[in-house]
PDB file of the backbone (N, CA, C, O) and the ligand in Angstrom, with CONECT records:
HET     ZN  A 101       1
ATOM      1  N   UNK A   1     -13.846 -24.955  10.650  1.00  0.00           N
ATOM      2  CA  UNK A   1     -13.680 -25.975   9.912  1.00  0.00           C
ATOM      3  C   UNK A   1     -13.411 -27.525  10.755  1.00  0.00           C
ATOM      4  O   UNK A   1     -12.893 -27.544  11.871  1.00  0.00           O
ATOM      5  N   UNK A   2     -13.721 -28.418  10.243  1.00  0.00           N
ATOM      6  CA  UNK A   2     -13.642 -29.767  11.015  1.00  0.00           C
ATOM      7  C   UNK A   2     -11.997 -30.045  10.757  1.00  0.00           C
ATOM      8  O   UNK A   2     -11.367 -29.812   9.726  1.00  0.00           O
ATOM      9  N   UNK A   3     -11.587 -30.520  11.806  1.00  0.00           N
ATOM     10  CA  UNK A   3     -10.126 -31.116  11.832  1.00  0.00           C
ATOM     11  C   UNK A   3      -9.976 -32.535  11.264  1.00  0.00           C
ATOM     12  O   UNK A   3      -8.911 -32.877  10.748  1.00  0.00           O
ATOM     13  N   UNK A   4     -10.957 -33.313  11.344  1.00  0.00           N
ATOM     14  CA  UNK A   4     -10.872 -34.573  10.993  1.00  0.00           C
ATOM     15  C   UNK A   4     -11.302 -34.703   9.388  1.00  0.00           C
ATOM     16  O   UNK A   4     -12.290 -34.106   8.959  1.00  0.00           O
ATOM     17  N   UNK A   5     -10.564 -35.442   8.646  1.00  0.00           N
ATOM     18  CA  UNK A   5     -11.136 -35.708   7.146  1.00  0.00           C
ATOM     19  C   UNK A   5     -12.225 -36.754   7.096  1.00  0.00           C
ATOM     20  O   UNK A   5     -12.228 -37.760   7.806  1.00  0.00           O
ATOM     21  N   UNK A   6     -13.040 -36.481   6.310  1.00  0.00           N
ATOM     22  CA  UNK A   6     -14.229 -37.490   6.130  1.00  0.00           C
ATOM     23  C   UNK A   6     -13.644 -38.764   5.608  1.00  0.00           C
ATOM     24  O   UNK A   6     -12.466 -38.862   5.263  1.00  0.00           O
ATOM     25  N   UNK A   7     -14.620 -39.848   5.559  1.00  0.00           N
ATOM     26  CA  UNK A   7     -14.082 -41.066   5.093  1.00  0.00           C
ATOM     27  C   UNK A   7     -13.741 -40.955   3.524  1.00  0.00           C
ATOM     28  O   UNK A   7     -12.803 -41.582   3.030  1.00  0.00           O
ATOM     29  N   UNK A   8     -14.557 -40.127   2.803  1.00  0.00           N
ATOM     30  CA  UNK A   8     -14.425 -39.833   1.336  1.00  0.00           C
ATOM     31  C   UNK A   8     -13.116 -39.239   1.029  1.00  0.00           C
ATOM     32  O   UNK A   8     -12.420 -39.612   0.085  1.00  0.00           O
ATOM     33  N   UNK A   9     -12.770 -38.216   1.929  1.00  0.00           N
ATOM     34  CA  UNK A   9     -11.450 -37.493   1.847  1.00  0.00           C
ATOM     35  C   UNK A   9     -10.421 -38.296   1.915  1.00  0.00           C
ATOM     36  O   UNK A   9      -9.487 -38.206   1.119  1.00  0.00           O
ATOM     37  N   UNK A  10     -10.476 -39.318   3.028  1.00  0.00           N
ATOM     38  CA  UNK A  10      -9.436 -40.332   3.401  1.00  0.00           C
ATOM     39  C   UNK A  10      -9.094 -41.218   2.099  1.00  0.00           C
ATOM     40  O   UNK A  10      -7.963 -41.501   1.705  1.00  0.00           O
ATOM     41  N   UNK A  11     -10.253 -41.571   1.551  1.00  0.00           N
ATOM     42  CA  UNK A  11     -10.152 -42.588   0.485  1.00  0.00           C
ATOM     43  C   UNK A  11      -9.406 -41.791  -0.834  1.00  0.00           C
ATOM     44  O   UNK A  11      -8.569 -42.355  -1.540  1.00  0.00           O
ATOM     45  N   UNK A  12      -9.765 -40.669  -0.998  1.00  0.00           N
ATOM     46  CA  UNK A  12      -9.256 -39.889  -2.003  1.00  0.00           C
ATOM     47  C   UNK A  12      -7.643 -39.818  -1.891  1.00  0.00           C
ATOM     48  O   UNK A  12      -6.873 -40.094  -2.811  1.00  0.00           O
ATOM     49  N   UNK A  13      -7.302 -39.426  -0.686  1.00  0.00           N
ATOM     50  CA  UNK A  13      -5.953 -39.114  -0.258  1.00  0.00           C
ATOM     51  C   UNK A  13      -4.886 -40.602  -0.419  1.00  0.00           C
ATOM     52  O   UNK A  13      -3.716 -40.682  -0.792  1.00  0.00           O
ATOM     53  N   UNK A  14      -5.748 -41.550  -0.015  1.00  0.00           N
ATOM     54  CA  UNK A  14      -5.058 -42.800  -0.187  1.00  0.00           C
ATOM     55  C   UNK A  14      -4.781 -43.268  -1.554  1.00  0.00           C
ATOM     56  O   UNK A  14      -3.745 -43.878  -1.819  1.00  0.00           O
ATOM     57  N   UNK A  15      -5.760 -42.971  -2.500  1.00  0.00           N
ATOM     58  CA  UNK A  15      -5.785 -43.299  -3.900  1.00  0.00           C
ATOM     59  C   UNK A  15      -4.628 -42.361  -4.393  1.00  0.00           C
ATOM     60  O   UNK A  15      -3.667 -42.884  -4.958  1.00  0.00           O
ATOM     61  N   UNK A  16      -4.665 -41.065  -4.219  1.00  0.00           N
ATOM     62  CA  UNK A  16      -3.548 -40.187  -4.687  1.00  0.00           C
ATOM     63  C   UNK A  16      -2.250 -40.536  -4.373  1.00  0.00           C
ATOM     64  O   UNK A  16      -1.389 -40.343  -5.231  1.00  0.00           O
ATOM     65  N   UNK A  17      -1.887 -41.097  -3.115  1.00  0.00           N
ATOM     66  CA  UNK A  17      -0.675 -41.613  -2.661  1.00  0.00           C
ATOM     67  C   UNK A  17      -0.281 -43.068  -3.196  1.00  0.00           C
ATOM     68  O   UNK A  17       0.766 -43.642  -2.898  1.00  0.00           O
ATOM     69  N   UNK A  18      -1.128 -43.498  -3.904  1.00  0.00           N
ATOM     70  CA  UNK A  18      -0.851 -44.742  -4.512  1.00  0.00           C
ATOM     71  C   UNK A  18      -0.921 -45.840  -3.585  1.00  0.00           C
ATOM     72  O   UNK A  18      -0.330 -46.881  -3.871  1.00  0.00           O
ATOM     73  N   UNK A  19      -1.566 -45.743  -2.513  1.00  0.00           N
ATOM     74  CA  UNK A  19      -1.621 -46.731  -1.300  1.00  0.00           C
ATOM     75  C   UNK A  19      -0.362 -46.781  -0.666  1.00  0.00           C
ATOM     76  O   UNK A  19      -0.136 -47.815  -0.037  1.00  0.00           O
ATOM     77  N   UNK A  20       0.597 -45.828  -0.681  1.00  0.00           N
ATOM     78  CA  UNK A  20       1.764 -45.796  -0.008  1.00  0.00           C
ATOM     79  C   UNK A  20       1.870 -44.675   0.890  1.00  0.00           C
ATOM     80  O   UNK A  20       1.247 -43.637   0.668  1.00  0.00           O
ATOM     81  N   UNK A  21       2.802 -44.851   2.132  1.00  0.00           N
ATOM     82  CA  UNK A  21       2.952 -43.808   2.894  1.00  0.00           C
ATOM     83  C   UNK A  21       3.748 -42.648   2.205  1.00  0.00           C
ATOM     84  O   UNK A  21       4.736 -43.016   1.570  1.00  0.00           O
ATOM     85  N   UNK A  22       3.509 -41.464   2.224  1.00  0.00           N
ATOM     86  CA  UNK A  22       3.943 -40.302   1.488  1.00  0.00           C
ATOM     87  C   UNK A  22       5.408 -40.203   1.899  1.00  0.00           C
ATOM     88  O   UNK A  22       6.186 -39.776   1.046  1.00  0.00           O
ATOM     89  N   UNK A  23       5.945 -40.588   3.251  1.00  0.00           N
ATOM     90  CA  UNK A  23       7.282 -40.248   3.756  1.00  0.00           C
ATOM     91  C   UNK A  23       8.044 -41.582   3.562  1.00  0.00           C
ATOM     92  O   UNK A  23       9.096 -41.495   2.928  1.00  0.00           O
ATOM     93  N   UNK A  24       7.704 -42.704   3.975  1.00  0.00           N
ATOM     94  CA  UNK A  24       8.513 -43.913   4.128  1.00  0.00           C
ATOM     95  C   UNK A  24       8.257 -45.045   2.859  1.00  0.00           C
ATOM     96  O   UNK A  24       9.051 -45.928   2.536  1.00  0.00           O
ATOM     97  N   UNK A  25       6.910 -44.765   2.228  1.00  0.00           N
ATOM     98  CA  UNK A  25       6.716 -45.689   1.127  1.00  0.00           C
ATOM     99  C   UNK A  25       6.043 -47.059   1.350  1.00  0.00           C
ATOM    100  O   UNK A  25       5.754 -47.902   0.501  1.00  0.00           O
ATOM    101  N   UNK A  26       5.848 -47.089   2.754  1.00  0.00           N
ATOM    102  CA  UNK A  26       5.232 -48.479   3.171  1.00  0.00           C
ATOM    103  C   UNK A  26       3.872 -48.620   2.490  1.00  0.00           C
ATOM    104  O   UNK A  26       3.333 -47.634   1.987  1.00  0.00           O
ATOM    105  N   UNK A  27       3.303 -49.842   2.465  1.00  0.00           N
ATOM    106  CA  UNK A  27       2.079 -50.072   1.855  1.00  0.00           C
ATOM    107  C   UNK A  27       0.887 -49.617   2.817  1.00  0.00           C
ATOM    108  O   UNK A  27       1.061 -49.837   4.016  1.00  0.00           O
ATOM    109  N   UNK A  28      -0.084 -49.119   2.496  1.00  0.00           N
ATOM    110  CA  UNK A  28      -0.999 -48.560   3.257  1.00  0.00           C
ATOM    111  C   UNK A  28      -2.605 -49.391   2.906  1.00  0.00           C
ATOM    112  O   UNK A  28      -2.817 -49.907   1.808  1.00  0.00           O
ATOM    113  N   UNK A  29      -3.323 -49.394   3.699  1.00  0.00           N
ATOM    114  CA  UNK A  29      -4.754 -49.642   3.496  1.00  0.00           C
ATOM    115  C   UNK A  29      -5.562 -48.708   4.371  1.00  0.00           C
ATOM    116  O   UNK A  29      -5.034 -48.071   5.282  1.00  0.00           O
ATOM    117  N   UNK A  30      -6.833 -48.636   4.085  1.00  0.00           N
ATOM    118  CA  UNK A  30      -7.765 -47.673   4.777  1.00  0.00           C
ATOM    119  C   UNK A  30      -7.803 -47.956   6.367  1.00  0.00           C
ATOM    120  O   UNK A  30      -8.209 -47.109   7.163  1.00  0.00           O
ATOM    121  N   UNK A  31      -7.357 -49.187   6.733  1.00  0.00           N
ATOM    122  CA  UNK A  31      -7.310 -49.376   8.128  1.00  0.00           C
ATOM    123  C   UNK A  31      -6.232 -48.908   8.879  1.00  0.00           C
ATOM    124  O   UNK A  31      -6.349 -48.627  10.072  1.00  0.00           O
ATOM    125  N   UNK A  32      -4.902 -48.779   8.081  1.00  0.00           N
ATOM    126  CA  UNK A  32      -3.817 -48.682   8.832  1.00  0.00           C
ATOM    127  C   UNK A  32      -3.203 -47.425   8.586  1.00  0.00           C
ATOM    128  O   UNK A  32      -2.141 -47.167   9.154  1.00  0.00           O
ATOM    129  N   UNK A  33      -3.783 -46.527   7.737  1.00  0.00           N
ATOM    130  CA  UNK A  33      -2.998 -45.289   7.443  1.00  0.00           C
ATOM    131  C   UNK A  33      -3.709 -44.002   8.093  1.00  0.00           C
ATOM    132  O   UNK A  33      -4.897 -43.897   8.397  1.00  0.00           O
ATOM    133  N   UNK A  34      -2.773 -43.132   8.216  1.00  0.00           N
ATOM    134  CA  UNK A  34      -3.069 -41.753   8.873  1.00  0.00           C
ATOM    135  C   UNK A  34      -3.545 -40.758   8.106  1.00  0.00           C
ATOM    136  O   UNK A  34      -2.685 -40.540   7.253  1.00  0.00           O
ATOM    137  N   UNK A  35      -4.522 -39.994   7.950  1.00  0.00           N
ATOM    138  CA  UNK A  35      -4.788 -38.881   7.116  1.00  0.00           C
ATOM    139  C   UNK A  35      -4.100 -37.610   7.770  1.00  0.00           C
ATOM    140  O   UNK A  35      -4.545 -37.188   8.838  1.00  0.00           O
ATOM    141  N   UNK A  36      -3.060 -37.011   7.173  1.00  0.00           N
ATOM    142  CA  UNK A  36      -2.178 -36.006   7.566  1.00  0.00           C
ATOM    143  C   UNK A  36      -2.460 -34.780   6.829  1.00  0.00           C
ATOM    144  O   UNK A  36      -2.649 -34.816   5.614  1.00  0.00           O
ATOM    145  N   UNK A  37      -2.499 -33.668   7.517  1.00  0.00           N
ATOM    146  CA  UNK A  37      -2.558 -32.177   7.011  1.00  0.00           C
ATOM    147  C   UNK A  37      -1.198 -31.846   6.601  1.00  0.00           C
ATOM    148  O   UNK A  37      -0.322 -31.902   7.465  1.00  0.00           O
ATOM    149  N   UNK A  38      -0.892 -31.510   5.406  1.00  0.00           N
ATOM    150  CA  UNK A  38       0.343 -31.100   4.873  1.00  0.00           C
ATOM    151  C   UNK A  38       0.731 -29.752   5.478  1.00  0.00           C
ATOM    152  O   UNK A  38       1.827 -29.551   6.001  1.00  0.00           O
ATOM    153  N   UNK A  39      -0.183 -28.895   5.379  1.00  0.00           N
ATOM    154  CA  UNK A  39      -0.069 -27.739   6.170  1.00  0.00           C
ATOM    155  C   UNK A  39      -1.046 -27.800   7.560  1.00  0.00           C
ATOM    156  O   UNK A  39      -2.273 -27.710   7.606  1.00  0.00           O
ATOM    157  N   UNK A  40      -0.216 -27.958   8.524  1.00  0.00           N
ATOM    158  CA  UNK A  40      -0.694 -28.583   9.786  1.00  0.00           C
ATOM    159  C   UNK A  40      -2.151 -27.648  10.224  1.00  0.00           C
ATOM    160  O   UNK A  40      -2.257 -26.427  10.110  1.00  0.00           O
ATOM    161  N   UNK A  41      -2.940 -28.358  10.616  1.00  0.00           N
ATOM    162  CA  UNK A  41      -4.312 -27.701  10.973  1.00  0.00           C
ATOM    163  C   UNK A  41      -4.146 -26.716  12.058  1.00  0.00           C
ATOM    164  O   UNK A  41      -4.998 -25.840  12.206  1.00  0.00           O
ATOM    165  N   UNK A  42      -3.093 -26.791  12.844  1.00  0.00           N
ATOM    166  CA  UNK A  42      -2.915 -25.710  13.906  1.00  0.00           C
ATOM    167  C   UNK A  42      -2.213 -24.520  13.242  1.00  0.00           C
ATOM    168  O   UNK A  42      -2.066 -23.499  13.914  1.00  0.00           O
ATOM    169  N   UNK A  43      -1.755 -24.566  11.943  1.00  0.00           N
ATOM    170  CA  UNK A  43      -1.341 -23.427  11.338  1.00  0.00           C
ATOM    171  C   UNK A  43      -2.246 -22.775  10.300  1.00  0.00           C
ATOM    172  O   UNK A  43      -1.853 -21.915   9.511  1.00  0.00           O
ATOM    173  N   UNK A  44      -3.463 -23.242  10.359  1.00  0.00           N
ATOM    174  CA  UNK A  44      -4.449 -22.773   9.530  1.00  0.00           C
ATOM    175  C   UNK A  44      -4.730 -23.831   8.345  1.00  0.00           C
ATOM    176  O   UNK A  44      -5.675 -23.583   7.595  1.00  0.00           O
ATOM    177  N   UNK A  45      -3.918 -25.067   8.120  1.00  0.00           N
ATOM    178  CA  UNK A  45      -4.139 -25.775   6.996  1.00  0.00           C
ATOM    179  C   UNK A  45      -5.629 -26.334   6.877  1.00  0.00           C
ATOM    180  O   UNK A  45      -6.231 -26.734   7.874  1.00  0.00           O
ATOM    181  N   UNK A  46      -6.229 -26.339   5.508  1.00  0.00           N
ATOM    182  CA  UNK A  46      -7.522 -26.643   5.546  1.00  0.00           C
ATOM    183  C   UNK A  46      -7.692 -28.453   5.548  1.00  0.00           C
ATOM    184  O   UNK A  46      -6.892 -29.284   5.118  1.00  0.00           O
ATOM    185  N   UNK A  47      -8.946 -28.651   6.153  1.00  0.00           N
ATOM    186  CA  UNK A  47      -9.092 -30.059   5.984  1.00  0.00           C
ATOM    187  C   UNK A  47      -9.881 -30.403   4.719  1.00  0.00           C
ATOM    188  O   UNK A  47     -11.092 -30.619   4.670  1.00  0.00           O
ATOM    189  N   UNK A  48      -8.976 -30.420   3.661  1.00  0.00           N
ATOM    190  CA  UNK A  48      -9.462 -30.675   2.296  1.00  0.00           C
ATOM    191  C   UNK A  48      -8.381 -31.729   1.655  1.00  0.00           C
ATOM    192  O   UNK A  48      -7.238 -31.861   2.094  1.00  0.00           O
ATOM    193  N   UNK A  49      -8.857 -32.367   0.684  1.00  0.00           N
ATOM    194  CA  UNK A  49      -7.975 -33.433   0.208  1.00  0.00           C
ATOM    195  C   UNK A  49      -6.722 -32.883  -0.673  1.00  0.00           C
ATOM    196  O   UNK A  49      -5.853 -33.693  -0.999  1.00  0.00           O
ATOM    197  N   UNK A  50      -6.622 -31.616  -1.035  1.00  0.00           N
ATOM    198  CA  UNK A  50      -5.536 -31.272  -1.550  1.00  0.00           C
ATOM    199  C   UNK A  50      -4.605 -30.799  -0.461  1.00  0.00           C
ATOM    200  O   UNK A  50      -3.509 -30.381  -0.834  1.00  0.00           O
ATOM    201  N   UNK A  51      -4.868 -30.802   0.787  1.00  0.00           N
ATOM    202  CA  UNK A  51      -3.996 -30.303   1.721  1.00  0.00           C
ATOM    203  C   UNK A  51      -3.750 -31.661   2.670  1.00  0.00           C
ATOM    204  O   UNK A  51      -3.211 -31.530   3.769  1.00  0.00           O
ATOM    205  N   UNK A  52      -4.122 -32.806   2.245  1.00  0.00           N
ATOM    206  CA  UNK A  52      -3.839 -33.996   2.780  1.00  0.00           C
ATOM    207  C   UNK A  52      -2.956 -34.864   2.175  1.00  0.00           C
ATOM    208  O   UNK A  52      -2.784 -34.889   0.956  1.00  0.00           O
ATOM    209  N   UNK A  53      -2.354 -35.618   3.008  1.00  0.00           N
ATOM    210  CA  UNK A  53      -1.408 -36.769   2.520  1.00  0.00           C
ATOM    211  C   UNK A  53      -1.466 -38.008   3.301  1.00  0.00           C
ATOM    212  O   UNK A  53      -1.680 -37.951   4.512  1.00  0.00           O
ATOM    213  N   UNK A  54      -1.291 -39.122   2.698  1.00  0.00           N
ATOM    214  CA  UNK A  54      -1.398 -40.550   3.539  1.00  0.00           C
ATOM    215  C   UNK A  54      -0.117 -40.705   4.021  1.00  0.00           C
ATOM    216  O   UNK A  54       0.867 -40.546   3.298  1.00  0.00           O
ATOM    217  N   UNK A  55      -0.050 -41.006   5.205  1.00  0.00           N
ATOM    218  CA  UNK A  55       1.151 -41.443   6.096  1.00  0.00           C
ATOM    219  C   UNK A  55       0.829 -42.714   6.772  1.00  0.00           C
ATOM    220  O   UNK A  55      -0.347 -42.938   7.061  1.00  0.00           O
ATOM    221  N   UNK A  56       1.813 -43.627   7.073  1.00  0.00           N
ATOM    222  CA  UNK A  56       1.470 -44.553   7.839  1.00  0.00           C
ATOM    223  C   UNK A  56       1.413 -44.230   9.406  1.00  0.00           C
ATOM    224  O   UNK A  56       1.586 -43.084   9.823  1.00  0.00           O
ATOM    225  N   UNK A  57       1.183 -45.209  10.157  1.00  0.00           N
ATOM    226  CA  UNK A  57       0.770 -44.619  11.617  1.00  0.00           C
ATOM    227  C   UNK A  57       2.131 -44.090  12.292  1.00  0.00           C
ATOM    228  O   UNK A  57       2.184 -43.089  13.006  1.00  0.00           O
ATOM    229  N   UNK A  58       3.150 -44.855  11.984  1.00  0.00           N
ATOM    230  CA  UNK A  58       4.504 -44.665  12.503  1.00  0.00           C
ATOM    231  C   UNK A  58       4.946 -43.218  12.216  1.00  0.00           C
ATOM    232  O   UNK A  58       5.189 -42.362  13.067  1.00  0.00           O
ATOM    233  N   UNK A  59       5.017 -43.072  10.756  1.00  0.00           N
ATOM    234  CA  UNK A  59       5.467 -41.659  10.291  1.00  0.00           C
ATOM    235  C   UNK A  59       4.566 -40.559  11.139  1.00  0.00           C
ATOM    236  O   UNK A  59       5.077 -39.627  11.759  1.00  0.00           O
ATOM    237  N   UNK A  60       3.428 -40.765  11.081  1.00  0.00           N
ATOM    238  CA  UNK A  60       2.514 -39.824  11.481  1.00  0.00           C
ATOM    239  C   UNK A  60       2.819 -39.476  12.920  1.00  0.00           C
ATOM    240  O   UNK A  60       3.089 -38.321  13.248  1.00  0.00           O
ATOM    241  N   UNK A  61       2.780 -40.355  13.670  1.00  0.00           N
ATOM    242  CA  UNK A  61       3.192 -40.248  15.064  1.00  0.00           C
ATOM    243  C   UNK A  61       4.571 -39.455  15.376  1.00  0.00           C
ATOM    244  O   UNK A  61       4.756 -38.791  16.397  1.00  0.00           O
ATOM    245  N   UNK A  62       5.428 -39.618  14.418  1.00  0.00           N
ATOM    246  CA  UNK A  62       6.615 -39.143  14.520  1.00  0.00           C
ATOM    247  C   UNK A  62       6.611 -37.503  14.001  1.00  0.00           C
ATOM    248  O   UNK A  62       7.469 -36.718  14.405  1.00  0.00           O
ATOM    249  N   UNK A  63       5.676 -37.157  13.183  1.00  0.00           N
ATOM    250  CA  UNK A  63       5.676 -36.148  12.599  1.00  0.00           C
ATOM    251  C   UNK A  63       5.353 -34.585  13.645  1.00  0.00           C
ATOM    252  O   UNK A  63       6.091 -33.611  13.794  1.00  0.00           O
ATOM    253  N   UNK A  64       4.196 -34.813  14.135  1.00  0.00           N
ATOM    254  CA  UNK A  64       3.787 -33.770  14.949  1.00  0.00           C
ATOM    255  C   UNK A  64       3.577 -32.437  13.860  1.00  0.00           C
ATOM    256  O   UNK A  64       2.949 -32.557  12.808  1.00  0.00           O
ATOM    257  N   UNK A  65       4.078 -31.432  14.213  1.00  0.00           N
ATOM    258  CA  UNK A  65       3.939 -30.257  13.308  1.00  0.00           C
ATOM    259  C   UNK A  65       5.387 -29.946  12.716  1.00  0.00           C
ATOM    260  O   UNK A  65       5.640 -28.816  12.299  1.00  0.00           O
ATOM    261  N   UNK A  66       6.239 -30.869  12.690  1.00  0.00           N
ATOM    262  CA  UNK A  66       7.741 -30.600  12.439  1.00  0.00           C
ATOM    263  C   UNK A  66       7.771 -30.595  10.975  1.00  0.00           C
ATOM    264  O   UNK A  66       8.649 -29.890  10.479  1.00  0.00           O
ATOM    265  N   UNK A  67       6.986 -31.242  10.166  1.00  0.00           N
ATOM    266  CA  UNK A  67       7.380 -31.392   8.780  1.00  0.00           C
ATOM    267  C   UNK A  67       6.489 -30.635   8.013  1.00  0.00           C
ATOM    268  O   UNK A  67       5.961 -31.156   7.031  1.00  0.00           O
ATOM    269  N   UNK A  68       6.268 -29.581   8.296  1.00  0.00           N
ATOM    270  CA  UNK A  68       5.535 -28.567   7.614  1.00  0.00           C
ATOM    271  C   UNK A  68       6.160 -28.133   6.170  1.00  0.00           C
ATOM    272  O   UNK A  68       7.284 -27.635   6.102  1.00  0.00           O
ATOM    273  N   UNK A  69       5.369 -28.353   5.057  1.00  0.00           N
ATOM    274  CA  UNK A  69       5.941 -28.164   3.884  1.00  0.00           C
ATOM    275  C   UNK A  69       6.751 -29.295   3.193  1.00  0.00           C
ATOM    276  O   UNK A  69       7.175 -29.191   2.042  1.00  0.00           O
ATOM    277  N   UNK A  70       6.927 -30.344   3.954  1.00  0.00           N
ATOM    278  CA  UNK A  70       7.968 -31.355   3.423  1.00  0.00           C
ATOM    279  C   UNK A  70       7.547 -31.753   2.227  1.00  0.00           C
ATOM    280  O   UNK A  70       8.336 -31.738   1.282  1.00  0.00           O
ATOM    281  N   UNK A  71       6.136 -32.206   2.055  1.00  0.00           N
ATOM    282  CA  UNK A  71       5.674 -32.835   0.723  1.00  0.00           C
ATOM    283  C   UNK A  71       4.644 -31.732   0.028  1.00  0.00           C
ATOM    284  O   UNK A  71       3.605 -31.337   0.558  1.00  0.00           O
ATOM    285  N   UNK A  72       5.061 -31.390  -1.045  1.00  0.00           N
ATOM    286  CA  UNK A  72       4.093 -30.322  -1.621  1.00  0.00           C
ATOM    287  C   UNK A  72       4.004 -30.582  -3.224  1.00  0.00           C
ATOM    288  O   UNK A  72       3.759 -29.681  -4.026  1.00  0.00           O
ATOM    289  N   UNK A  73       4.201 -31.724  -3.525  1.00  0.00           N
ATOM    290  CA  UNK A  73       4.329 -32.133  -4.915  1.00  0.00           C
ATOM    291  C   UNK A  73       2.957 -32.096  -5.863  1.00  0.00           C
ATOM    292  O   UNK A  73       3.020 -31.709  -7.030  1.00  0.00           O
ATOM    293  N   UNK A  74       1.933 -32.459  -5.359  1.00  0.00           N
ATOM    294  CA  UNK A  74       0.908 -32.851  -6.440  1.00  0.00           C
ATOM    295  C   UNK A  74      -0.425 -32.165  -6.111  1.00  0.00           C
ATOM    296  O   UNK A  74      -1.472 -32.811  -6.070  1.00  0.00           O
ATOM    297  N   UNK A  75      -0.368 -30.818  -5.874  1.00  0.00           N
ATOM    298  CA  UNK A  75      -1.486 -29.837  -5.562  1.00  0.00           C
ATOM    299  C   UNK A  75      -2.594 -30.228  -6.641  1.00  0.00           C
ATOM    300  O   UNK A  75      -3.663 -29.619  -6.677  1.00  0.00           O
TER     301      UNK A  75
HETATM  302 ZN    ZN A 101       5.667 -43.943   6.709  1.00  0.00          ZN2+
END
């Protein structure tokens, strides 16, 4: 399975998150957000919108694989 989300999946994740970072709440646009795997890809997480969340670039770069399971609200 591909690791990268498609543009359509990214858009869906951004909408689901209310155009805000799932961690810090900063406003996001398609140009400045990172599509993140809730269950990390390296741990078998699917590249599907339900396993995705929108993070800002800063939060995503700080995350790595450390936040597994942090946000599991809206399956
Ligand atoms: Zn953030």
